[in-house]
N, C-alpha and C positions, 0 to 999 in steps of 0.2 A: 504494500500500500504506500501511496505517496504520503510523507509526513505532513501534518496539518500546517507546519510552518512554510511549506513550499506551495501550498494551495493559494491561488490569488483570485480575486474577483476584480476584473479590470474592464475598463471601457476600451474595446478593441476596434480599431478602424478596419473596415473592409477595403482591402487594397486591390482585389481582383475577383471577378466572378467568371467561371468558365463552364458553360453548359456542355455536358458530355453525353447527353441522351435526351430523349423527348421530355423526361421529367426528373432528370438528375443534374445537379449543378455543384461544382466545387467552388467553395469560398475560401479565399486567403485572408487571414485575420492577423493584424499586427498586434502581437502581445508577447513581448520578449520574456516576461517573467514566466509565463506558462510554457513557452517554447523551450526555455532552458531546463525546466524540470521534467518535461514530458518523456515518457517511455512508451514503446509500442504496446498497444492494448489499452492505454489510458483513454479516458473520454473527457469531454468538457460539457458543461450545461450552459446553454445560451438563452438569454432573455431576448425573445425575437422582436419585442416592441416596447416602447416607453409607456404605452397605454396599459390599462389594467386587464385588457382582453386581447390576446390570450394571456392568462395570468401565469401559468406554470412555464418554467424553462423547458427547453428541449435538449435531450442528451445526444451527443454525436461522438463517435470514435474519432480520434486524431488520425487523419489520413496521411499527413506528412508534416515534417518540420524542416524549415529552411531558414537559417539565421534566426532572426527574431520573429518569424511568422509561423503560423500553423495553417494547415489546410483541413477543412472538413467537407465531407461528401453529403449533400442534402438531397433526399428524395422528396419530391413534392406530393404530399399525401393529404394535406389539409391546410387550414388557415395559417397556422404558425409557420409551417415549412414553405408555404407560398410567399409569405412575407420575406423569408430569408432568400429564397430563390430570386425574388424580384428586387432585392436590396441593391441600392446604387453604390458604386465604388465611391469611397470617401465618406460614406455614412458609418455609423458606429453602433455596436451592440455590446451589451454586458456579457462577459464570458467568465465562468467560474471553472477553475481547473489548475493543473491536471487532476483528475479524479480516478478512483478505482485502482486496481492492481494492473500488472502488465504481464505479457507473455514471458515464459521462462526460457531464455536462450542461453543461459550461462552454465548449464549442467553438462556433464560429459557423457550422458547416457544415449546420445544419438550422434550420427555423423552426416545425416541428410535431413533437411527440413522440407516437409510437404505442406504447402499452404493451400488449404481447401476452402473455397468460398462459393456462395451462390447469391446472385442478385446484388443488392446493396451491401452484402457481406464482404465484398472486396475492400470496403472502406479502410480497415486497419492494415491491409496487407502491404501497401507500398512502404509505410514506415517500418514494418516488420522486416521486409526483405532488405532494406537498407541496413538495418541493424545486423542481420545475419551476414550480409556481404562484408560488413566491417569486421566481423569476427572470423571471416574466412570459412564460413559454413555453407556448403552447397545447398541450394534451395530450388524448388520448382513450384510454380503456381498451377493449381487445378481449379478452373473456374466453370461453374455450371449455370444453366438457365433453361427456360422453356424453349426459347429459340434464340437465334443470333442477336436479335435486338435486345435481349435481356442480359447479354454478356458485357460487363463493365471491366474491361481489361486495360483501359488507357493508363499508360505510365508503368504498368507492371512488366517484369522481365520473365523470360523462360516460362511462357504460358502454354498449358494444354487445356483445351476447352471441351465441354460436353453439353449437348443440347438434346432435349427430349425429342424434338422433331427431326434431328439430324441435319439441321440447316447449317451448322458449323461444327467442326471437330467430331469427336466421338458421339455416336448416337446412343443416348442413354443418360442416366443421372451421374452426378459427379462422384458418388460413392462407387458406382460400377467402374468409372474411369480410374479411381484410386486403386481398385483391385487389379486392374490391368497394369497400371504403372508399377505396382509392387511386384508383379510377376515378370516384368520386363526391365524397364529403365532403372528401377530401384532394387532389383533383385540382388541379394547378397549384402545390402547395406543395412545400417541400423537407423531406421527412419523415426522421426517424430512428426506427428500431425498437429498443425495449428489451424483452427477453423473458425469461420464466422458465416452466418447465413440464417435462413429460416429454421425455426425450431424442429420441424419434422426432419429436415435434412441433417441437422446436428444430432438428433436422437438416433437416427439410422447410422450415422458415422460413428458415434460413441459406441454403439453396440458392435459395429464392425471392428473397431480397433480393440475393444475389450476382448473379443473372441481370439484375437491374434496377438494379444499382449503388446500392442503398439502404443507407446506413450502418446497421449492426445490431450490437447488443451483447446477449449472452446470459449469463444467470446459470445456471451448471450446478450440479448436485447430485452429491455423492459422499460416501462414508464418510470422515469426518475425525475420527480418534480423538484427535489432539492439536491440530490446527488451526494448527500453527506449523512444519510441515516436518520433524518428527522421526520420526514413525511410518511414513511412506511408505504410508499406507492410501488416499490419495486420488489415486493415479497414474491419469492419463487420457492418451489419445493425441489430439494436436491437430496441425493443420498448422503448419509454421513459415513464415517469410517466403518460402522457396523453394517452398512447396507440398508439402513432404515431411513425412511423419508423424514426430513426436517425442513422447517420453513426458515429461510434466511433472507436478509436484505442484500440484493444483488449489488447495490452500490458499495456495500461494505465488504462483501466476500468475493466480489467479482469486479468487473464483468467477466474476467477470465477465470474459468474453473477447470479442474481436472475432469476429463471426459467420463471417468468412472462415476462421477456424481450425477450424470445425466442419463444413465442407462435404464432407470426404472420405467 
C-alpha cells in the first residue's frame, strides 16, 4: 500500500486528451506529487466536476507516468466519464492518489510476465510493462475483446490478440489464447500472470492459473467513492487464507489481489 504521507489531493491540469476509440479517451494530468509516488497497479480518484453532481469521485488505474504527469484511460459510460472525456486541455480536476497497492514485480518466482487484459482492462498494462522492461523481465501482452474494435492495444508492446468473432488475432477468448501461449511461446518458462478486465474473464483466468499452479495477480474494479476506506462502497467478497469467503474493502486490500482469492 502507498503510505498515507505520499497520498496527495491536488488540482491537476489536463495537458492533453487523446481519443483512442469510439468511447475511450486518454487524459494526461499534470500532478508531479502523484507521478513521483505512483507504482503500476495504483489508481487515482478524480472529482470530475466542481459542481455537486456528480458528487462521488471516479477511480481510474494509472495508465502511464511520464515526468510529472500521469495518464488515465477513461471509458465513456455515463455523466461523470462524459465530463472527463469532453474536458478541455488547460482545465483542471481534483485528483487524489496514488491509491491502493501495486503489482508484485520484485519477486524471483517467475522469469516471464504474461499481461492478460480485456477491454478497458488494458489501462494499467502500459505502466506495468515499462516497469518490467526496466527490471529486464521479458513480458508479453495478451489482449482480448469481442471483436477488433474492442481491442485497446495502443502504446502496448509485444501484443497477441484474441477476439470472439475472429476479426483479429486468435479466434476465441483471451484465456484460451493464454493456454496456447503457455504451450508454445512460453513453454519451459516460469511465467507469472498479471491481469485486468471484466470480472467473468478474471474469474475464469484465476481458476485456470490455480489448476496449473501459475502465480497470478488480478486488478479488480469496483465503485470507490472515497478510495481510502471511509465510504464502504467498494466491498467485495474474496477468499481468505483458509479458502473461506470474507468481505473486504477493495481500496484497502487491492485493487491488486492474488488470483487465489478470486476463485470461489
